[in-house]
Structure formats: C-alpha cells, structure tokens
N, C-alpha and C positions, 0 to 999 in steps of 0.2 A: 684739103686739110693741112694746116701747118703743124708740124711735130716740133715739140719744144723740149731740149735736152740741155740743161744749164747746170754748171758748177759755178756758183757766184758767191759773193760775200754772205748772201742769206743763208747758205749752209753753215757758215760759222756762227751766224746769229742764232739759227736754230739750235745749234749744239749748246750755246751759252744759255738759251732758254731752258734746256734740259737741267742746268745746274750741274750736274755731275756726269762724266763720261759715260755713256751707256754701253752695253755689250756690243751691239752691232756697230757702233761708231768708234770702236776701239782703233786707235792709230796704227798706221801700218808698222811702226817700230814695235808696238805690243804684239801686234799679229805675227810679225816675224819671229819674235822671241818666243811665242807660243808654238809656233810650228816646229822650231829648233828643240824645244823641250819634248815636244811629242815625238819628233824623229828619233831623239836619242833613246826613247823607250824601246825601240824595234831594231831587229837586225838589218844589215844591208841587203841581205838575200830577200827578205819579206818586203822591203821597199821596193826592191827591183820587180819582185813578182806582182806586186800591185800595180806598179808602173805599167809593166807589160800588158796586164789584164785590162787595163783602163784604156790602153791605146787600141788594143785588139776589139774592144767592146764600144767603140765610139760610133754613135748612131749619126749625130750632128756634130758639126764644128763650126767655129767662128760665129757663134751667136752673140748678140749684144745685151749684156746685163739681162738674162732671162731671169724669170721670176716664178712661172707656174708651168706644171705640166698636166696636160689632160691627154686622154686619148679614146678614139673612137675606131673600134676594130684594130686595124694596123696602122691608122694615121694617127700621128702626134699633132697636138696643137700646143705650142709654147708662147707664152706672153713674153714680151720683152719691154722693159721700162720705158724705152723711148716712144711707145705707142703702135708697136707692130706685133702681129701674131705670126709665128713660124708654123707651117704647115707641110708635113710630109712623112715619108717613110725612110728607112736607112738610106744615108748618102744621097738622098734626093729630096729637097725641100724648096719651098718658095717663102718669100716674106711678103705677108699680105697686110695691106693698109687698112685703117679703120676710118670710115667716113662717120665722123661724130659731130653733134652740135656744139660740143665744148672741147676744145684743143686739149691733149693730153699734156699735162705739165710735169715733166720728169727731171725734178729737182730734188737734191738731196735722196731721201728714200722714197720720195713719191714718183708716180708715174702710172703706167699700165701694170697692175699687180695681179690680183686673183682673178681665176676664171673656172666656170664649170659649165658643162653642156646641159641644155634641157633634156630631161628624161625621154622626149620624143624627138631627139635631135635629128635621128634619120629621116624623119618625115617633115620636120618643120626648120632645120638647119639653124636653130636659135641657140645662143649661148648668153651667158651672163659675165660680166666683167665688172671690176673694182677699179677705179682710176682716179688720179688727182687732176684738178683743173684749177684754174685761177678764177675766183669770184670776187669782183670789186676788189682785186689786188691781194686777195688772201687766199692760200692754198686751201682747198676744200676737196673732199672726195664724195663719189656717188657711185651707186650699182645701177647699171642699165643692161637691157636685152639687146643683143646685136645678132644680125642676121648675116650668114654666109651667101653672099652673091657673087659668083664668079671669082674674081681674084682679090676681092676686098670683102670687108665687113661693114654692114651699114646699121647705124643706130635705129632701134624700132621704139623703145620707150624707156622712160626713167622708172626704176622701181624705188629708189630711195636716194635722197639729196640731202646735202647740207650737213654731211658728216665732218666734224672739224678736222682740219689737216695742217700740216707743218712741214718743214723739212726733215723731220724726224718723228717717228711714232705715228705713222698712218694705219698700222695694222694691215688689213687688205685681203684676207683669204676668206673664200668661199666654200661653203660645203652642203650638200643636200642631207637633211634628216630623214630618217625613216618614215616619219609622219608627213612628209610631203613639204616641209618648210625649207626655207634657205637660210643658212646661219651665215653671219658676216662677222669678222673681226675688225674692230676699231681701236687704234690706239689713242692715247691720251693727248695726241697733239702738242707734245711737250708742255703741257699744262695739267699737271697731276692731279690739282684739286678738281678737274672735271671728272675723273674716275669715279668719285664719290657722289657726284650730283646725277641724281635719277632722271633729271630733265634734260641731260645732255647725252648726245649719242657717242661721245668721246670716252675712251677707256671702257669699252663694254663689249660683250658678244650680243649681236642683234640677231632677231629671229623675225623674218617676214615671209609672206606668201609670195608665189611666183607672179602675182599682180602687183607686188609692192606695198600690201597692206601689212599692219601689225598682225602678227599670228596670235590666235586666241590662246589665252592663258599666259602671256607675257606677264613680266613683273609690272611694267608700265609702258603702255605704247609699244615701242619696237624693241625695248630691253629685255633681254633674256637673263643675263648675269652682268655684274658690274664690279668695279675695283681692278680692273686690268690696266697694266702699263702699255705694253706692245705685244699682244697676241699675234702671232705669226703662222700658226699651224692649227689645222682643225680636222679631226677624224673620227668617224664613229666605229666603234667596236659593239656590233649587235646594236644595243639600244643606248649605249652609254658614249657620250661625247668627251673627247680629249682635246686639250689644246695646248700648244707650246707657248712660252711667253718670255720675253727678255727681262731680266732683271735690271736694277740700276747700275750696280757694280758687282757683279758676280750674281749669285742667287736667282739665276735663270730657272723657269718652273716649267714642269709639265703637270697639268690639272685634270682632274675629272670634273667636267662642267655640269653643275646642276643650276637651278634658279636661286642663286645665292650671291653673297658679296665676297670677292676674292681679296680684299682687303687693301689693295694700292690706293694711295701711299701711306695709309695708317700703318700697316705692317707689311713685312716682306721677309722673304726666307721662312726661317722656323718660328718666327715670332708669332705670338697668339694674343687674340683679343675677342671678346664676346661677340658673337654674331658674325665673325669674319673667318674665312676659311684660309686654313694653313696649307701649303702646296702638297699635293699627292706625292710629289718628287721635285727636289730642287738641288742644283749642281754644287752649292757651296760657294766659296770665296772666288774660284776661278771661272770667268765668263767662258761660255761656249757659245752663246748667241743662237738657240734651236729656231729653227725655221719651219720649213715644210715637213708634215708627219704623214705615215702610211701605216697600214696594219696588215698582218697575216699571222695566223696560228698563234693567238694569244701573245703576239710580239708587237711592240710599236717600234718603228723606225722613224729617226729623226735626222734630218739634215742640220749641220751646224755651221756657222759663218766663221766667228772667231776661232771655234775649237777645229775648224777645218777637218771635220770628220763626218762620215755617215755613221751612225750608231743605233743600237737596238737597246730597248729595255723590256725585260720580261714583265708582263702585266700582273703575275702573281708574286715573284720573289723581288721585283725591281732591280735586278742585276742588269748592269749596262755593259755591252760588248761594243768594240769597235770593228765594222767590217771594210770601210774604206778610209783611207787618209792619204797624205802625200799628193793630193790632187788640188789643194787650195780651197777656197770657200766653197761651201755646198749649200744650194739654196732650197732645192725641192726633191722629193723622192716621189717615185710611182712604181706599184708593184702589181704584177699578175701571177699566173700560177706557177710559171717557171723562172721568172727573171725579176730583177730589181734595176730601175732606172733612176738615175740622179742627174741633176744639171750643177755644173759648177757656176760660180759667180765671181769669178776674177776679174772682170771688165767693169764692175760696177763703181769703180774709183777707190776701192778700198783693198783690193787685192793686187797680185803681182802676175799679170796675165802672160802666158805662154803664146807662142804664135798661133795655136790652134784654138785658143780659148775665144769664147767659153763653149763647153761641150756638153751635150746629152750622151751619156754612157750607159752601156748594159753590162750587168755583170749577172752571173747564174745565182739563183737562190740556193 
C-alpha cells in the first residue's frame, strides 16, 4: 500500500475555498499568540508542575500526527493521519500498516481519522475507521471495516462511501450509540451550502448500521442531523449524544445532538432562526477548535487545538475548567476509572513540536 502525506498548494486552495480562516486552520502566529496569552494567566510554578506531570505520564512518544484514541484492555490503538495505527502499552508500541483498497490521502486535514472497535473485537478483531482518499482527483471520505491480522490491518468491507472531502472540514469521528448504531461526523468539505442540503452527506452527523445501511428512523437516508460545519468530537452521556464543532471564526460549539438542523451556515454562535438549533454551549469570539471529547461523572472533557488545552465543562452548570495546558495542540481524550489520557497534535503541520512529540500522556483523574 502506498501511504500519501502531502503538504501542497492544494492546502492553500482549500483554505481559500473556506472563505474565512477557520478555527483549526489558524496560523502559527495566531496560535503562538493564543498560547502566550494563556500562559500569562497562570504562575510559573503551575506551568512547571503541569510540564513535570506530563513528562512523568508519557505513555507513547514520537507519534506522527495522531488523531484518535481507542483502547482494548490495556492495549491502546491510535490512528495517525499518514495511514498507520499505533498499537501498544506504556513505552512499548508498534506502528501497524493498513492494507486498503484505496490509499490514504493525508493532505491538509484529511487522512486516517476516526476509529472505533467492534463491540465483539475480542472475538473478531474488527474495527471501523474513517479515512480520506482520492476519487477521480477529488478528496473523498469513507467508513470501512478493517481486521487486525498479525502486524497489519486488512480492509474487509466498505460501510459508507462518497462522503465529500477537501483539504479542510472532513469531520471524521466515529462513535457507537446505545441502540447499536454507528454515528459518523462529516464536515462541510469547505462548501457551506452542502450542510443544508439534506441529499448531501457533507455537514452532517450520519447514523448507520454495522453493515453500512441507513439506520431506521433517520431524517433521510444516512442523515441523522444536519447544519454542521466541521464536527470533530462525539460522545454519549447515557442516551444523550454530544458533539464538538469548529466555528468559522470563534463561535466553536458543543451541541446536544438530536434529529434537528443545527443551522450552519444560516446561523452561527448565539444567532437564532425558526427551525434551527442554537448551540448548547459556544466559546464566543476567541477560537479554541474543540476536537475529541469524552465523559465521566456528569462532566464533558474536550481537547482543543488552537486553545491548546484540555478542558472540562459541567453538564449542568456549563462551568468550564482547564485541566491541562502548556503542552501544545491537543487532539483527543480518553478516560477510564482512574486516569485521563490525551494526545498532543503538534506534528500536524500547525504546531511547534518538541523532540518527543507527539505524545500520548496519562494524568490522574
């Protein structure tokens, strides 16, 4: 299999297609300025403590633009955008290749993105991934089933194809629902009007069966909710689905997802219109670019890229707290009974990587 990882003039073209600089695509200069402003809010002692804790808790280092964390028992599986999956336990991992029928296209924000394990993974060694590939010269996304076989993964079948893609706004997160459905986030592929087109898969949260068919009761076909710009995180709290989403310039969102229209591009932020949902929570004018989300004890944890923090939000009061900063861009978060794990994302072309980046880090809950 050929693995493609390209930073090309198409990235600039993709940004221009987006018309306005987006939260995840903020320039290095803006990211550095945001980091400096954040750092000034805390004492040097606190920074030193966080840095020390992060170094002591490093599970893996030298990851390549990691995107998604899953775990089976004590074994982590982490997708890397170039088209590999890191597998292992603390200080001991291997980088597994994927034998796919379509090459991974890691250009801009595309590549190997979300991953979930099959509920019967112990028995069938099957997982599901979302990845970008080139179809007739156009970036396109699909969801496929893959099987772990020795030191590689092999494609088994396609669940969903022809999800519009671009160098930006590919979405890409996967999450199992309590009813057994697989939920999929799809960005607007730098074409905002597609988010309101019920016949397009772009700018939607999709709901499918494990066989790749539309789940019964969707709004139309595969579409569960619409009007999304670039949803990047999904998690269930009991039966309630939450999603994080990038705004156009600030106004990043966390939404309680139902079978409704979330407004993009007709409304954003706190704007209101008949039949459209105003965000459950939005960040205001300053972008943070929320990505992966997780939950524990009536609290939502969300990783931020431009914000360069791991934060929590109380699901009753909406009070936001910062629990990790000064580690650069943070892409995803995973929680168990005693620990919080997060992955940095400083090697994705928009960060300032250190010698050990990127890292999977563990901290105590």
